[in-house]
C-alpha positions as CSV (number, residue, x, y, z in Angstrom):
1,M,0.0,0.0,0.0
2,E,1.3,3.5,-1.0
3,I,0.7,6.1,1.7
4,F,1.7,9.8,1.4
5,V,0.7,13.3,2.6
6,K,-1.0,15.7,0.2
7,N,-2.2,19.3,0.4
8,P,-5.7,19.1,-1.2
9,L,-5.9,22.9,-1.6
10,D,-2.8,23.0,-3.8
11,T,-3.3,19.9,-5.9
12,E,-6.1,17.9,-7.4
13,L,-7.4,14.9,-5.4
14,S,-6.8,11.6,-7.1
15,A,-8.7,9.7,-4.4
16,D,-12.2,8.7,-5.3
17,V,-13.2,8.3,-1.6
18,I,-12.5,11.1,0.8
19,I,-12.8,10.2,4.5
20,T,-13.3,13.2,6.8
21,G,-14.1,13.3,10.5
22,F,-16.7,15.2,12.5
23,Y,-17.1,15.6,16.3
24,E,-20.3,14.7,17.9
25,N,-22.9,17.6,17.6
26,D,-20.2,19.9,16.3
27,K,-20.7,21.7,13.0
28,E,-17.4,23.6,12.9
29,L,-15.4,22.8,9.8
30,S,-11.6,22.6,9.7
31,E,-9.7,24.6,7.0
32,I,-9.4,21.6,4.8
33,Q,-13.1,20.7,5.2
34,K,-13.9,24.3,4.3
35,G,-11.8,23.9,1.2
36,L,-13.4,20.6,0.3
37,D,-16.9,22.1,0.9
38,E,-16.1,24.9,-1.5
39,K,-14.6,22.6,-4.1
40,F,-17.6,20.3,-4.1
41,N,-20.3,23.1,-4.0
42,G,-21.3,22.9,-0.3
43,V,-21.8,19.1,-0.1
44,I,-20.3,18.9,3.4
45,S,-22.3,21.8,4.9
46,K,-25.5,20.9,3.2
47,N,-25.6,17.1,2.7
48,I,-23.7,16.0,5.8
49,L,-23.9,18.6,8.5
50,G,-27.2,19.9,7.2
51,I,-29.1,16.7,7.9
52,E,-30.4,15.3,11.1
53,N,-29.4,11.6,10.8
54,F,-25.6,12.2,11.1
55,K,-24.6,13.1,14.6
56,G,-20.9,12.5,14.6
57,K,-21.1,9.7,17.2
58,Y,-17.9,7.7,17.4
59,L,-17.5,5.4,14.4
60,E,-20.8,6.5,12.9
61,T,-20.4,6.8,9.1
62,F,-22.4,8.5,6.3
63,S,-21.6,8.4,2.6
64,V,-22.4,11.1,0.1
65,P,-21.7,10.9,-3.7
66,V,-20.3,14.0,-5.4
67,A,-18.6,14.7,-8.7
68,G,-17.7,11.1,-9.4
69,K,-16.3,10.7,-5.9
70,K,-17.7,9.8,-2.5
71,I,-17.2,11.6,0.8
72,L,-17.4,9.3,3.7
73,A,-18.2,11.2,6.9
74,V,-17.0,9.4,10.0
75,G,-18.0,10.3,13.6
76,L,-15.1,11.1,15.9
77,G,-17.2,11.1,19.1
78,K,-17.0,13.7,21.8
79,K,-14.2,16.3,21.1
80,E,-12.8,16.2,24.6
81,E,-12.5,12.4,24.5
82,F,-10.8,12.1,21.1
83,N,-7.2,10.7,21.2
84,N,-4.6,9.0,19.1
85,D,-5.9,5.5,19.9
86,K,-9.2,6.5,18.4
87,V,-7.5,7.9,15.3
88,R,-5.9,4.5,14.7
89,E,-9.1,2.5,15.3
90,I,-11.1,4.8,12.9
91,A,-8.4,4.4,10.2
92,A,-8.3,0.6,10.6
93,K,-12.1,0.3,10.4
94,T,-12.9,2.8,7.7
95,I,-10.3,1.5,5.3
96,K,-12.2,-1.8,5.2
97,T,-15.5,0.2,4.6
98,T,-13.9,2.0,1.6
99,E,-13.0,-1.3,-0.2
100,K,-16.7,-1.4,-1.2
101,L,-16.9,2.3,-2.1
102,S,-13.7,2.9,-4.0
103,K,-13.5,2.0,-7.7
104,N,-9.9,3.2,-8.1
105,K,-8.8,1.8,-4.7
106,T,-7.5,5.2,-3.8
107,V,-8.6,6.9,-0.5
108,A,-7.9,10.2,1.2
109,Y,-8.1,10.8,5.0
110,N,-8.8,14.1,6.8
111,I,-9.2,13.6,10.6
112,Q,-9.8,16.8,12.5
113,N,-7.5,17.9,15.4
114,N,-9.4,18.6,18.6
115,G,-7.0,21.4,19.4
116,S,-4.9,19.6,21.9
117,M,-3.5,16.8,19.8
118,C,-0.3,16.7,17.7
119,C,-0.8,16.7,14.0
120,C,2.2,14.4,13.5
121,K,0.8,11.8,15.8
122,I,-2.6,12.0,14.1
123,A,-0.9,11.4,10.7
124,Y,1.3,8.6,12.2
125,N,-1.8,6.8,13.6
126,I,-3.8,7.2,10.4
127,A,-1.0,5.6,8.4
128,L,-0.5,2.8,10.9
129,G,-4.2,2.2,11.3
130,T,-4.8,1.8,7.6
131,I,-1.9,-0.7,7.3
132,M,-3.4,-2.7,10.3
133,G,-6.9,-2.5,8.9
134,E,-5.9,-3.7,5.4
135,Y,-3.8,-6.7,6.7
136,D,-5.0,-10.1,5.5
137,F,-3.1,-13.3,5.5
138,D,-4.4,-15.0,2.4
139,K,-1.3,-16.9,1.3
140,Y,-3.1,-20.3,1.5
141,K,-6.4,-19.1,0.0
142,S,-7.2,-19.9,-3.6
143,K,-9.3,-16.7,-3.8
144,K,-7.4,-13.6,-2.9
145,N,-8.9,-10.3,-1.7
146,E,-8.8,-8.1,-4.9
147,E,-10.6,-5.2,-3.3
148,K,-7.8,-3.9,-1.2
149,I,-7.0,-0.2,-1.2
150,T,-3.7,0.5,-2.9
151,T,-3.2,4.2,-2.3
152,V,-3.9,6.4,0.8
153,E,-3.5,10.2,0.8
154,I,-3.4,11.9,4.2
155,L,-4.7,15.5,3.7
156,H,-2.8,18.3,5.4
157,A,-1.7,21.8,4.6
158,K,2.0,21.1,5.3
159,P,2.9,17.7,3.7
160,E,6.6,18.2,4.4
161,K,5.9,18.4,8.2
162,L,4.1,15.0,8.3
163,T,6.0,13.0,5.8
164,P,8.8,11.7,8.2
165,V,6.3,10.4,10.7
166,V,4.2,8.7,8.0
167,E,7.4,7.0,6.8
168,K,8.0,5.7,10.3
169,A,4.4,4.4,10.5
170,K,4.9,2.6,7.2
171,I,8.1,0.9,8.6
172,T,6.3,0.0,11.8
173,G,3.3,-1.4,9.9
174,D,5.5,-3.4,7.6
175,A,7.3,-4.9,10.7
176,M,4.0,-5.8,12.2
177,N,2.8,-7.4,9.0
178,F,6.1,-9.4,8.8
179,T,5.5,-10.6,12.3
180,K,1.9,-11.5,11.7
181,D,2.8,-13.4,8.5
182,L,5.3,-15.5,10.5
183,I,2.8,-16.3,13.3
184,F,0.1,-17.3,10.9
185,E,2.3,-19.7,9.0
186,P,1.7,-23.4,9.9
187,A,4.3,-25.3,11.9
188,E,5.1,-27.6,9.0
189,Y,6.5,-24.5,7.3
190,A,7.8,-22.3,10.1
191,T,10.3,-24.8,11.5
192,P,13.4,-23.8,13.4
193,T,15.4,-24.2,10.2
194,K,13.0,-22.2,8.1
195,I,12.8,-19.3,10.6
196,S,16.6,-19.3,10.7
197,E,16.6,-19.0,6.9
198,I,14.1,-16.1,7.1
199,A,16.3,-14.4,9.7
200,S,19.4,-14.8,7.5
201,N,17.6,-13.3,4.5
202,L,16.4,-10.4,6.8
203,A,20.0,-9.8,7.9
204,S,21.5,-9.9,4.4
205,E,18.8,-7.5,3.0
206,N,19.1,-5.0,5.8
207,G,22.7,-4.9,6.8
208,L,22.5,-6.9,10.0
209,K,25.0,-9.3,11.4
210,I,23.7,-12.8,12.1
211,R,24.9,-16.1,13.7
212,V,22.7,-19.2,13.6
213,Y,23.9,-21.9,16.1
214,N,23.1,-25.6,15.4
215,K,22.5,-28.4,17.8
216,D,26.2,-29.4,18.2
217,E,27.3,-25.9,18.8
218,L,24.6,-25.3,21.3
219,K,25.6,-28.5,23.1
220,N,29.1,-27.2,23.4
221,M,27.8,-23.9,24.8
222,N,25.8,-25.8,27.5
223,F,22.3,-24.9,26.3
224,N,21.2,-28.0,28.1
225,A,17.8,-26.8,29.3
226,F,16.9,-25.6,25.8
227,L,18.1,-28.7,24.0
228,A,16.1,-30.9,26.4
229,V,12.9,-29.3,25.2
230,G,13.6,-30.0,21.5
231,Q,15.0,-33.5,21.8
232,G,11.6,-35.2,21.2
233,S,11.3,-33.6,17.7
234,V,12.7,-34.6,14.4
235,Q,13.2,-30.8,13.7
236,E,16.7,-29.7,14.6
237,P,16.9,-26.9,17.2
238,K,18.5,-23.6,16.2
239,M,19.4,-20.4,17.9
240,I,19.4,-17.0,16.2
241,H,21.6,-14.1,17.2
242,L,21.0,-11.0,15.1
243,K,22.8,-7.8,15.8
244,Y,22.2,-4.2,14.7
245,T,25.1,-1.7,15.3
246,P,24.6,2.0,14.8
247,A,27.1,3.7,12.5
248,N,28.1,6.5,14.9
249,G,28.4,4.7,18.2
250,A,25.7,3.4,20.6
251,K,24.3,5.3,23.6
252,K,23.3,2.0,25.1
253,K,23.0,-1.8,24.3
254,I,19.8,-3.7,24.4
255,A,19.1,-7.5,24.1
256,I,15.6,-8.5,23.0
257,I,14.8,-12.2,23.4
258,G,11.8,-14.0,21.8
259,K,10.4,-17.3,22.8
260,G,10.7,-19.6,19.8
261,I,8.7,-22.8,20.3
262,T,7.6,-23.4,16.7
263,F,5.0,-26.0,17.9
264,D,4.0,-26.8,21.4
265,S,2.3,-30.2,21.9
266,G,3.0,-30.1,25.6
267,G,5.6,-32.9,25.2
268,L,4.8,-36.0,27.3
269,D,2.5,-33.9,29.4
270,I,0.5,-33.5,26.3
271,K,-2.1,-30.8,25.9
272,P,-5.7,-31.5,25.3
273,P,-6.7,-31.1,21.6
274,A,-8.5,-27.8,22.1
275,S,-5.5,-26.3,23.8
276,M,-3.2,-27.4,20.9
277,L,-5.1,-25.7,18.1
278,T,-3.2,-22.4,18.1
279,M,0.2,-23.8,19.3
280,K,1.9,-22.9,16.0
281,T,1.7,-19.4,17.5
282,D,4.0,-20.3,20.5
283,M,6.9,-18.6,18.5
284,S,5.1,-15.3,18.6
285,G,7.9,-13.8,20.8
286,C,10.5,-14.8,18.2
287,A,8.3,-13.3,15.4
288,C,7.9,-10.1,17.4
289,V,11.6,-9.5,17.9
290,L,12.4,-10.4,14.3
291,G,9.8,-7.8,13.2
292,V,11.4,-5.3,15.5
293,M,14.9,-5.9,14.0
294,K,13.4,-5.4,10.5
295,A,12.1,-2.0,11.6
296,I,15.3,-1.1,13.5
297,S,17.5,-1.7,10.5
298,K,15.6,1.0,8.6
299,L,15.0,3.5,11.5
300,K,18.7,3.3,12.5
301,P,18.6,4.4,16.1
302,D,21.8,5.1,18.0
303,V,21.3,1.9,20.1
304,E,23.1,-1.4,19.7
305,V,20.4,-4.2,19.5
306,H,20.9,-7.9,19.9
307,M,18.0,-10.2,19.0
308,I,18.1,-13.7,20.4
309,S,15.7,-16.6,19.9
310,A,16.2,-20.3,20.8
311,L,14.0,-22.2,18.3
312,C,12.6,-25.8,18.7
313,E,9.5,-27.9,18.8
314,N,8.2,-29.5,22.0
315,M,7.0,-32.9,20.8
316,P,6.3,-36.3,22.4
317,S,8.4,-39.3,21.3
318,G,10.7,-41.9,22.6
319,S,13.5,-39.4,22.9
320,S,11.4,-36.7,24.7
321,Y,12.6,-35.2,28.0
322,K,10.6,-36.5,30.9
323,V,9.0,-35.5,34.1
324,G,11.7,-36.0,36.8
325,D,14.6,-35.3,34.6
326,V,17.2,-32.9,36.1
327,L,18.7,-30.4,33.6
328,I,21.8,-28.4,34.1
329,A,21.2,-25.0,32.6
330,K,23.8,-22.9,30.8
331,N,24.6,-21.0,34.0
332,G,25.1,-24.2,35.9
333,K,21.9,-24.1,37.9
334,T,19.9,-27.4,38.0
335,I,16.2,-27.8,37.2
336,E,14.0,-30.7,38.0
337,V,11.3,-31.1,35.3
338,D,8.0,-31.0,37.0
339,N,6.0,-30.5,33.8
340,T,7.1,-30.9,30.2
341,D,4.5,-28.3,29.1
342,A,6.3,-25.6,31.1
343,E,8.9,-25.6,28.3
344,G,9.2,-22.0,27.3
345,R,10.9,-20.9,30.5
346,L,13.5,-23.6,29.9
347,T,14.4,-22.3,26.5
348,L,14.4,-18.7,27.8
349,A,16.6,-19.6,30.7
350,D,19.6,-20.5,28.5
351,A,18.8,-17.5,26.2
352,L,18.9,-15.1,29.1
353,T,22.2,-16.5,30.3
354,F,23.6,-16.0,26.8
355,A,22.4,-12.4,26.8
356,D,24.4,-11.8,30.0
357,E,27.6,-12.6,28.0
358,L,26.9,-9.7,25.6
359,N,27.4,-7.0,28.3
360,V,24.2,-5.2,27.5
361,D,22.5,-2.5,29.5
362,E,18.9,-3.8,29.2
363,V,17.3,-7.2,28.6
364,I,13.7,-7.6,27.4
365,D,12.2,-11.0,26.8
366,V,8.9,-11.5,25.0
367,A,7.0,-14.8,25.4
368,T,3.7,-16.6,25.1
369,L,4.6,-18.0,28.5
370,T,1.6,-18.7,30.8
371,G,-2.1,-19.4,30.6
372,A,-2.3,-17.7,34.0
373,V,-1.7,-14.3,32.5
374,I,-4.8,-14.7,30.3
375,V,-6.8,-15.6,33.4
376,A,-5.4,-12.5,35.2
377,L,-5.5,-9.9,32.3
378,G,-7.5,-11.3,29.4
379,N,-6.6,-11.0,25.7
380,T,-6.0,-7.3,25.5
381,I,-3.4,-6.6,28.2
382,T,0.2,-7.8,28.2
383,G,1.7,-8.8,31.6
384,I,5.0,-7.1,32.5
385,M,7.4,-8.2,35.2
386,G,10.9,-7.2,36.0
387,N,13.7,-6.5,38.4
388,D,13.9,-2.7,38.1
389,E,10.8,-0.7,38.9
390,E,11.7,2.4,36.9
391,F,12.5,0.2,33.9
392,V,9.1,-1.5,34.1
393,K,7.4,1.8,34.3
394,E,9.3,3.1,31.3
395,I,8.2,0.1,29.2
396,I,4.6,0.6,30.3
397,E,4.7,4.2,29.2
398,D,6.3,3.3,25.9
399,G,3.4,0.8,25.4
400,K,0.9,3.5,26.2
401,E,2.4,5.9,23.7
402,A,2.5,3.1,21.1
403,G,-1.1,2.0,21.7
404,E,-0.4,-1.2,23.6
405,T,-1.6,-1.8,27.1
406,L,0.7,-3.4,29.7
407,W,0.0,-4.2,33.4
408,Q,2.6,-4.9,36.0
409,L,2.5,-8.2,37.9
410,P,4.6,-8.7,41.0
411,V,7.8,-10.8,41.3
412,F,9.0,-11.3,44.9
413,D,12.0,-13.2,46.2
414,D,9.9,-15.5,48.4
415,M,8.2,-16.8,45.2
416,Q,11.3,-18.9,44.8
417,E,9.9,-21.1,47.6
418,N,7.2,-22.2,45.1
419,L,9.9,-23.6,42.8
420,K,11.6,-25.6,45.6
421,S,12.9,-29.1,44.5
422,D,14.0,-31.9,46.7
423,I,16.8,-33.0,44.3
424,A,17.7,-29.9,42.3
425,D,18.1,-26.1,42.7
426,M,14.6,-25.6,41.5
427,R,11.6,-27.1,39.7
428,N,10.4,-25.6,36.4
429,T,6.8,-25.1,37.8
430,G,5.3,-24.0,41.1
431,S,1.8,-24.3,42.5
432,R,-1.2,-23.3,40.5
433,Y,-1.4,-19.9,42.1
434,A,0.3,-16.7,40.8
435,G,1.5,-18.7,37.8
436,S,2.7,-15.7,35.7
437,S,4.7,-14.2,38.5
438,V,6.2,-17.5,39.6
439,A,7.3,-18.1,36.0
440,A,9.0,-14.7,35.9
441,R,10.6,-15.6,39.2
442,F,12.0,-18.7,37.6
443,L,13.4,-16.7,34.7
444,S,15.0,-14.3,37.1
445,N,17.4,-17.1,38.2
446,F,19.0,-16.9,34.8
447,T,19.8,-13.3,34.3
448,N,22.2,-10.9,36.0
449,A,21.0,-7.9,34.0
450,K,20.5,-4.8,36.2
451,K,17.5,-3.9,34.0
452,W,15.4,-6.8,32.8
453,V,11.7,-7.1,31.9
454,H,9.7,-10.1,30.9
455,L,6.6,-9.5,28.7
456,D,4.0,-12.3,28.8
457,I,2.0,-12.1,25.6
458,A,0.2,-15.4,26.0
459,G,-3.1,-13.5,25.9
460,T,-2.3,-10.8,23.5
461,A,-0.3,-12.5,20.7
462,F,-3.3,-14.1,19.1
463,I,-7.0,-13.2,19.6
464,D,-10.1,-15.0,18.6
465,K,-12.2,-11.9,17.6
466,P,-11.4,-8.4,16.4
467,Y,-10.6,-5.8,19.1
468,K,-10.4,-2.1,18.2
469,E,-7.9,-1.7,15.4
470,L,-6.8,-5.4,15.7
471,S,-8.1,-8.1,13.4
472,K,-8.8,-11.6,14.5
473,G,-5.7,-13.8,14.8
474,A,-2.1,-12.7,15.1
475,T,-1.6,-9.2,16.5
476,A,2.1,-8.6,16.4
477,A,1.9,-7.8,20.1
478,M,4.8,-5.7,21.5
479,V,6.3,-4.8,18.1
480,R,5.1,-1.2,18.4
481,T,6.2,-1.0,22.1
482,L,9.7,-2.3,21.5
483,I,10.2,0.0,18.4
484,K,9.0,2.9,20.5
485,H,11.4,2.0,23.3
486,I,14.4,1.5,21.1
487,T,14.0,4.5,18.8
488,K,12.9,7.2,21.3
């Protein structure tokens, strides 16, 4: 999709659908709306604001034909309640509406400012919302969607002011679509080897350094907890280490780690069939951090970024790891396997220890880790836990700015008691209570980072119905938040 900014008062509009926003019970026109009204012989003042059945309520729409085009009026709701999140949702939902209205598949957006909002942020969220709204994974469908909008014009009097933020939105949206594509792929395609190949191509195309470690190399590096999880599968485990280095020196170094279970059957503690249906998505953390690296390579922040993902399948077989096994993790700590379906934390344990060796300032891991976080926070809020209160608050604020909601869950030292083992340093599961926090406490045993946060996206990575600007299915959870954090 092509997206750019245009001044409609200086140039002709090529769009055949013009989307323009109105506040609830507010008949005041913006300068661009006044220009459009004059250009189209009063159609806005007479045929939209001059009728009773359009009130401007949030997401209300009303279409008017004029001069071979259509003007789609959209309600912005109450002026004092309007914000950037609503801009993004409006853009995502109206872009789908215009597929049926536009013959040339070219659409223009004009969303009013309520007087307290930043025009650049409005433009950014229009662009990002349209990309999110038009996303459709149809790779395996014989009939493709041929009605997609191909060109979006954002109307503003000063295009040069908004163009840079629109370009950033396009890079972010592209990273999100890359992440969603990878999550939607079936596990027969998205194997550890295939994802490693995708990462290698990403590196070569975007000037990133990459190292992919194979099973023998990982064994020599003492990735024993991780390798145990993958030993029941015929798919060889891999570990990806991607690195972005800024051209003019780094103000700090960050490691982003994504859980990479390409299919999770539960192992010998096998999941019930209903719980296994979406387990191809258990590599959503890996897909997230790969998408972030795609964006970072183009945005070029003055931050050194290391992306790490340990990739394997968790499958039952004669060679699977078993309940009661004792694993010696990379950092030398021993783990009694209490449940083979608590596998993600074992893979992350070794990856976190590897990140320690990189001498970074911050470590962020992203994982579909616990069902408990879904019970606690549902499908629209990501759980965040960490060892530095200010760092946790910073990531929460980055998420808020990016349009993603995070909620802090506690991690206390005495939660280690829940992980007590009679024969090893710890078990890989605790009691059924405070499951997300106890899992984070387990992970804390494997990092010495002064600033570490764990993002549990088990609820937010994949949703079973649309929510605001998000479509059903893969959401690319935390891509926006991490890009915001790294590039600010």
